[in-house]
C-alpha positions in Angstrom: 176.6 83.7 124.5 175.9 86.0 121.6 176.3 83.5 118.9 173.9 85.1 116.4 175.3 88.6 116.9 178.9 87.4 116.8 178.3 85.8 113.4 176.3 88.9 112.1 179.1 91.2 113.1 181.6 89.1 111.3 179.7 88.9 108.1 179.2 92.8 108.2 182.7 93.9 109.1 184.9 91.2 107.3 187.1 92.7 104.7 187.5 91.1 101.3 191.3 92.1 101.3 191.7 89.8 104.3 190.5 86.7 102.4 193.5 84.6 101.0 193.7 84.1 97.2 193.5 80.4 97.5 190.0 80.8 99.3 188.9 83.2 96.5 190.0 80.7 93.8 188.0 78.0 95.7 185.0 80.2 95.4 185.4 80.4 91.7 185.6 76.7 91.6 182.3 76.3 93.6 180.7 78.9 91.4 181.8 77.2 88.1 180.4 73.8 89.4 177.2 75.5 90.4 176.5 77.2 87.2 177.3 74.0 85.3 175.0 71.9 87.4 172.2 74.5 87.0 172.6 74.6 83.2 172.7 71.0 83.0 169.5 70.3 84.8 167.6 73.3 83.2 165.5 71.0 80.9 164.7 68.4 83.5 161.0 67.5 84.1 161.2 68.7 87.8 162.1 72.2 86.4 159.4 72.0 83.6 156.8 71.1 86.2 157.9 73.8 88.6 157.8 76.4 86.1 154.5 75.4 84.7 153.0 75.8 88.2 154.7 79.0 89.3 155.8 81.1 86.2 152.3 82.8 85.8 152.6 84.3 89.2 155.9 85.9 88.9 156.4 89.7 89.4 158.7 91.8 87.5 160.8 89.4 85.4 164.3 90.8 86.2 166.2 87.5 86.7 167.2 84.5 84.6 166.6 80.9 84.9 170.1 79.5 84.0 170.2 77.7 80.8 166.8 78.9 79.6 165.2 82.0 78.1 162.8 82.3 81.1 162.8 85.2 83.3 161.2 85.6 86.6 161.1 87.9 89.7 164.2 87.6 91.8 162.3 85.5 94.4 161.2 82.9 92.1 164.4 82.9 90.1 166.4 82.1 93.4 163.9 79.3 93.8 164.3 77.9 90.4 168.1 78.2 90.2 168.5 76.7 93.6 166.2 73.8 92.3 167.9 73.2 89.0 171.5 73.1 90.6 170.5 70.4 92.9 168.2 68.3 90.5 171.0 66.1 89.3 172.6 65.7 92.8 175.8 66.7 91.0 176.5 69.8 93.0 179.2 70.5 95.5 179.4 69.0 99.1 181.0 70.2 102.4 181.9 66.7 103.5 182.1 67.4 107.2 178.3 68.2 107.2 177.1 66.8 103.7 175.9 70.3 103.1 175.7 71.3 99.2 176.8 74.9 100.0 176.7 76.8 96.7 173.0 76.2 95.7 171.3 78.3 98.3 173.8 81.0 98.4 174.7 81.5 94.7 171.0 81.4 93.8 170.0 84.2 96.2 172.8 86.6 95.3 172.8 86.1 91.5 169.1 87.0 91.4 170.0 90.2 93.3 172.9 90.8 90.9 170.5 90.8 88.0 168.2 93.5 89.6 171.0 95.8 90.3 174.6 95.4 88.9 177.0 93.9 91.4 180.7 94.0 91.0 182.6 90.7 90.9 184.6 91.3 93.9 181.4 92.2 96.0 179.8 89.1 94.6 182.6 86.6 95.6 183.0 88.3 98.9 179.3 87.8 99.8 179.4 84.2 98.3 182.2 83.1 100.6 180.7 84.7 103.6 177.4 82.9 102.9 179.1 79.6 102.6 180.9 80.4 105.8 177.6 81.1 107.7 175.7 78.1 106.4 178.6 75.6 107.0 179.6 76.9 110.6 176.0 76.7 111.6 175.9 73.1 110.0 179.1 72.2 111.9 177.6 73.3 115.3 174.6 70.9 114.9 175.8 68.1 112.8 175.3 65.1 113.2 172.3 65.2 115.5 170.4 67.7 113.5 170.8 65.5 110.2 170.2 62.3 112.3 166.7 63.2 113.3 165.7 63.8 109.7 166.3 67.4 108.8 167.9 68.0 105.3 170.8 70.2 106.4 171.4 71.9 102.9 168.0 73.3 103.2 168.1 74.2 106.9 171.4 75.9 107.1 171.3 77.0 103.6 168.8 79.6 104.5 171.2 81.3 106.7 173.8 81.3 104.1 171.5 82.8 101.6 170.5 85.4 104.1 174.1 86.2 105.1 175.2 86.7 101.5 172.2 88.8 100.4 172.3 90.9 103.4 176.0 91.5 102.8 175.3 92.7 99.2 172.5 94.7 100.5 174.8 96.6 103.0 173.0 95.5 106.1 174.1 97.0 109.5 175.0 94.6 112.3 171.6 94.9 113.9 169.9 94.2 110.5 172.1 91.2 109.9 171.1 89.8 113.3 167.4 90.2 112.3 168.2 88.7 108.9 169.7 85.5 110.6 166.8 85.5 112.9 164.3 85.6 110.0 166.1 82.9 108.3 166.1 80.8 111.5 162.4 80.8 111.7 162.0 79.7 108.0 164.5 76.9 108.4 162.9 73.5 107.0 163.4 70.6 104.7 163.1 66.9 105.6 165.1 63.9 104.5 161.9 62.0 104.0 161.7 63.8 100.5 165.0 62.3 99.2 164.4 60.7 95.8 161.6 62.9 94.9 161.3 66.3 93.1 160.9 67.9 96.6 164.6 67.3 97.5 166.1 69.5 94.8 163.5 72.2 95.6 165.1 72.4 99.1 168.1 74.5 98.2 165.8 76.7 96.1 163.6 77.4 98.9 166.5 78.1 101.1 167.6 80.7 98.6 164.3 82.3 98.2 163.6 82.5 102.0 167.2 83.7 102.7 166.7 86.3 100.2 163.4 87.2 101.8 165.1 87.4 105.2 167.8 89.9 104.0 165.3 92.1 102.1 162.9 92.2 105.1 165.8 93.0 107.6 167.0 95.8 105.1 163.6 97.7 106.0 164.2 97.1 109.7 161.8 94.2 109.9 162.7 92.7 113.3 163.2 89.3 114.7 164.5 87.6 117.8 168.0 88.5 118.8 169.1 84.9 119.4 167.6 83.2 116.4 170.3 80.6 116.4 171.3 80.0 120.0 168.0 81.1 121.9 166.1 78.6 124.1 163.7 78.2 121.5 166.0 79.1 118.6 167.3 77.0 115.6 170.0 75.0 117.3 167.8 74.0 120.4 164.7 73.1 118.6 166.2 71.4 115.5 169.0 69.5 117.1 169.6 67.2 120.1 173.3 68.4 120.5 175.1 71.5 119.4 178.5 73.1 119.8 178.4 77.0 119.3 182.2 77.3 119.4 182.0 75.8 115.6 180.2 79.0 114.8 182.1 81.6 116.8 185.7 80.5 117.1 188.5 81.3 114.5 186.2 83.5 112.3 188.3 85.0 109.6 191.3 82.5 110.3 189.7 79.4 108.7 187.4 79.2 105.7 184.8 76.5 105.3 184.8 76.9 101.5 188.3 75.4 101.5 186.7 72.2 102.5 184.4 72.1 99.5 184.4 69.0 97.3 182.8 68.4 93.9 181.2 65.2 92.5 182.4 63.1 89.6 179.2 61.1 89.8 175.6 62.4 89.8 174.4 60.8 93.0 174.7 61.0 96.7 178.2 61.5 97.7 178.5 58.5 100.1 177.9 56.3 96.9 181.0 57.6 95.2 183.5 55.1 96.8 181.6 52.2 95.6 181.2 53.6 92.1 184.8 54.5 91.8 185.8 51.0 93.0 183.4 49.3 90.7 184.5 51.2 87.8 188.3 50.5 88.4 187.6 46.8 88.7 185.4 46.7 85.5 188.3 48.4 83.6 191.1 46.5 85.2 189.4 43.0 84.5 187.2 43.9 81.5 184.2 42.6 83.6 180.9 41.9 82.1 177.6 41.8 84.3 176.9 38.1 83.2 180.3 37.0 84.5 179.4 38.2 88.0 177.9 36.0 90.8 177.9 38.6 93.6 179.2 42.1 94.6 179.9 42.6 98.3 180.4 46.2 99.7 181.7 47.1 103.1 180.6 50.7 103.8 180.2 53.6 106.2 176.8 53.6 108.0 175.6 56.6 106.2 175.7 54.7 102.9 172.8 52.4 104.0 171.0 55.2 105.8 171.1 57.6 102.8 171.3 55.3 99.8 169.7 52.0 100.9 167.0 51.9 98.3 167.3 48.2 97.0 164.6 48.5 94.3 164.4 52.1 92.9 161.6 52.7 90.4 162.6 56.2 89.0 165.8 57.9 88.2 165.6 60.1 91.2 165.1 57.1 93.5 168.3 55.5 91.7 170.4 58.5 93.0 169.8 57.1 96.4 170.5 53.4 95.8 174.2 52.3 96.3 173.0 49.0 94.8 171.9 50.7 91.4 175.1 52.8 91.5 177.3 49.8 91.8 175.4 48.1 89.1 175.8 50.9 86.5 179.3 51.3 87.4 179.9 47.9 86.0 177.3 47.8 83.3 178.1 51.3 81.9 181.4 52.2 83.4 179.9 55.5 84.5 177.5 57.1 87.0 176.5 60.4 85.0 173.2 61.7 84.6 172.4 59.3 81.9 172.7 56.3 84.2 170.0 57.9 86.6 167.4 58.1 83.9 164.0 56.1 84.4 165.0 53.9 81.5 168.3 52.8 83.0 166.9 52.2 86.3 164.2 49.9 84.7 166.8 48.2 82.5 166.6 44.3 83.0 170.4 43.9 82.7 171.0 46.7 85.4 168.3 45.2 87.6 169.7 41.7 87.3 173.2 42.9 88.5 171.7 45.2 91.1 170.0 42.2 92.7 173.5 40.7 93.1 174.8 43.6 95.2 175.0 43.2 98.9 176.3 46.1 101.2 177.0 45.9 104.9 178.5 48.3 107.4 182.0 47.9 108.5 183.2 49.6 111.7 185.8 52.2 111.2 185.5 52.7 107.6 185.4 56.3 106.5 182.7 58.0 104.4 185.0 58.3 101.3 186.2 54.6 101.7 184.9 51.1 100.6 185.9 47.6 100.6 184.6 45.7 97.4 184.7 42.0 96.6 183.3 40.9 93.4 182.8 37.0 93.1 182.8 35.7 89.5 180.9 32.7 88.5 184.0 30.7 88.2 184.8 31.2 91.9 187.5 33.8 91.6 187.2 36.8 93.9 188.4 40.4 92.7 188.9 42.9 95.6 189.4 46.7 95.9 189.9 49.1 98.7 189.2 52.6 98.0 190.9 54.7 100.5 189.8 58.2 99.0 187.1 58.4 96.2 187.6 60.6 93.3 186.3 64.1 94.3 187.0 63.8 98.0 189.5 66.1 99.9 192.1 63.4 99.6 191.7 63.0 95.8 190.2 66.3 94.7 188.9 67.3 91.1 191.3 69.7 89.4 190.2 72.8 87.6 190.4 71.0 84.3 188.1 68.1 85.8 185.6 70.7 86.7 185.9 72.2 83.2 185.3 68.8 81.7 182.2 68.2 83.9 180.9 71.7 83.1 181.0 70.9 79.2 179.3 67.6 79.8 176.5 69.2 81.5 176.2 72.0 79.1 176.3 69.7 76.0 173.0 69.8 74.1 172.0 73.0 75.8 174.7 75.5 74.8 177.0 75.7 71.8 180.6 75.1 72.3 181.3 78.9 71.9 178.5 79.6 74.4 180.0 77.1 76.8 183.5 78.5 76.3 182.3 82.0 77.1 180.4 80.9 80.1 183.2 79.0 81.6 185.5 82.0 81.2 183.1 84.3 82.8 182.9 81.8 85.8 186.6 81.7 86.3 186.7 85.5 86.1 183.6 86.2 88.3 185.7 88.2 90.8 186.9 90.6 88.0 183.5 91.4 86.4 181.9 94.7 86.5 178.4 93.2 86.4 178.0 89.6 87.6 174.6 89.4 86.0 176.5 88.9 82.7 177.0 85.2 83.9 173.2 84.7 84.1 172.7 86.2 80.7 175.5 84.2 79.1 174.0 81.0 80.3 171.0 81.5 77.9 171.5 79.8 74.6 170.9 81.9 71.7 168.2 79.8 70.3 166.1 80.1 73.5 166.9 83.9 73.8 165.6 84.5 70.2 162.5 82.3 70.8 161.6 84.2 74.1 162.1 87.5 72.4 159.6 86.5 69.5 157.1 85.3 72.0 157.1 88.7 73.7 
């Protein structure tokens, strides 16, 4: 079975004209969401520390760190933008595999698009194909690959970045086979890093390594022919079970980006049903934390596996605590980035309610569902069943919702006029003559002037 070659042949030969308009629009939605997340996190301490460590080692400064005046070589820019876009844990999610698909792919090809002008149509085409590659490979090895501890966004994202960058570079079928092989040998990222600064670095590293793979392959740098399916290839080494049909069947007939979802809350996707339900109960009954005796959650097994931190100490750890997320949903009525600050995680009022949250697994419940029972101090029990959390495929965010989310992320970084312009460019990305315009428009005028003076 020629899995790697079959995928490479599809990526090289697929025609943009054959991609349905609905799929193209979903690509614009994904891109808009990704840019907003990257801009929003551009001043986070994770980003500041990474830039402090790496900026002085940059080569030609041809690409933009979104939301900042900093420019880096394309490899470091891909790394940084992939990191910023995942720092808030607010980016898109392919629910079937919990891959966050845009970060590795968009970060790699936007860096390329700043080095040499790329037309919007070519950019969107490469973006869709990159997402297709990483998610199909993810489908083939999920859940066993994830269960043993690999961070699937990192490990499959490198394939998506390589495929997308390779498409823009005009790789031949053989070169694309090599690019996927080079990507396979760089596939890494472990879940032990969740709740630390390393986790958001994973998509950035995948973007950089995927771009590296495509660039090497463009100069006929060789790799194994079966990087994915070989006896000692990606799927056999990094997973205990695999289904190659998920990669090779119905190529060009179904599109994985059509299954993309977007987060209304800035934390792990599996926590969203609990947040959604707690916010609803808070608003319906005007709940106050001091009125509550206990909060009981019936959840999918992944909730406790991924977000079972009972006593988070930092904002980043709070993103992986369904206990904290449920508590802030009641205390604040929200679960945005503010609710995952170090200050809020250590707030005595939040801690007191967090200690009253209990979560247990219920057989048969889906990942975007939850059963909540809040017992009040007077003995009354309030119940809520969330069948589809906001942001899931069953209850998706609208285009207007994504714009509102973008504006909230950009607030304090871009002016209203700059935000309006950037949103317009993201929606029109497929029509642009030079997609690098998006990156340049993400830089606030104040930062651009400051960097110019520094030079």
